[in-house]
C-alpha positions in Angstrom: 121.0 93.8 97.4 120.3 97.1 99.1 122.5 99.6 100.9 121.1 101.6 103.7 122.4 105.0 105.0 120.9 106.6 108.1 121.0 110.4 108.8 119.3 112.9 111.1 120.8 111.9 114.5 122.2 114.4 116.9 122.0 116.0 120.4 118.6 117.1 121.7 117.2 118.1 125.0 114.6 115.9 126.8 111.2 116.6 125.4 112.5 117.5 122.0 112.1 115.9 118.6 114.3 114.4 115.9 113.5 112.8 112.5 115.7 110.1 111.3 116.0 109.1 107.7 117.3 106.0 106.1 118.0 106.2 102.4 118.2 102.9 100.4 120.0 102.3 97.2 118.7 100.3 94.3 115.3 100.1 92.7 113.9 97.3 94.8 113.2 99.3 98.0 109.5 98.6 97.9 110.2 94.8 98.1 111.6 95.2 101.6 109.9 95.5 104.9 111.8 98.0 107.0 112.6 98.5 110.6 114.4 100.7 113.1 116.5 99.2 115.9 118.7 100.9 118.5 121.6 100.0 120.7 122.2 101.9 123.9 125.7 101.8 125.6 126.2 98.4 127.3 122.9 97.0 126.0 121.7 94.6 123.3 120.3 95.9 120.1 116.6 96.4 120.5 113.6 96.7 118.2 112.0 100.1 117.9 109.5 100.1 115.0 108.7 98.2 111.8 106.7 98.9 108.6 105.7 96.5 105.9 106.3 97.0 102.2 103.3 99.2 101.4 102.9 100.6 104.9 99.9 98.3 105.5 101.2 97.2 108.9 103.2 99.1 111.4 104.6 97.9 114.7 106.2 99.6 117.7 108.0 98.7 120.8 106.0 99.5 123.9 108.7 101.9 125.1 108.2 104.2 122.1 104.5 103.7 121.3 102.7 107.1 121.1 106.0 109.0 120.9 107.7 107.6 117.7 106.2 107.2 114.2 107.7 105.2 111.4 106.8 105.9 107.8 108.2 105.2 104.3 108.3 106.8 100.9 108.7 104.1 98.2 109.3 106.8 95.5 112.1 108.4 97.5 113.4 104.9 98.7 113.5 106.3 102.2 112.1 105.2 105.6 111.7 107.7 108.4 111.5 107.6 112.2 109.8 110.7 113.7 110.8 110.8 117.4 108.9 113.1 119.7 108.9 113.6 123.5 112.4 112.3 123.6 113.8 110.9 126.9 117.3 110.4 128.1 116.7 106.7 127.9 116.2 107.0 124.1 119.9 107.7 123.8 121.4 105.1 121.5 122.8 104.4 118.1 119.8 104.0 115.8 120.0 101.5 112.9 117.6 100.9 110.0 117.3 97.4 108.6 115.6 95.7 105.7 113.8 92.4 105.7 112.7 90.5 102.7 110.2 88.1 104.2 108.1 89.5 107.0 107.4 87.2 109.9 106.1 87.2 113.5 109.8 87.4 114.6 110.1 91.0 113.3 111.5 92.1 116.7 114.5 89.8 116.3 117.4 91.6 114.7 119.0 88.3 113.5 116.4 87.8 110.8 117.1 91.1 109.0 119.0 90.9 105.7 120.6 94.4 105.5 121.7 97.0 107.9 122.8 100.6 107.9 125.8 101.9 109.7 123.8 103.7 112.4 123.3 107.3 113.5 123.8 108.5 117.1 120.9 110.0 119.0 121.8 111.7 122.3 119.0 113.1 124.6 120.2 115.3 127.4 118.3 115.7 130.7 
């Protein structure tokens, strides 16, 4: 089992940057594929980015491609989301999630095994 704790959210002006972190407990972090999702007010949880166990494959939602970058450090048991050129529509609660067995359904939140509690990101115009 793994516990996930996000941090790094906050209030930023449009065009600004934030870096989210997700720290995982336990010694098995490198066994998990990791992802970031977000939920905006009144909307469903949506996929943002995913990274496989050894960073060999990375995937992004079209809406963040070229602006966001996911990375991980398996020594520090942490996954990151660098967010640049932020837009008001990026405002949401951001969640990290862990997935044991990667599949083509990686954008589907229901297949993930563990979730963090979320961190709020607010982008002002």
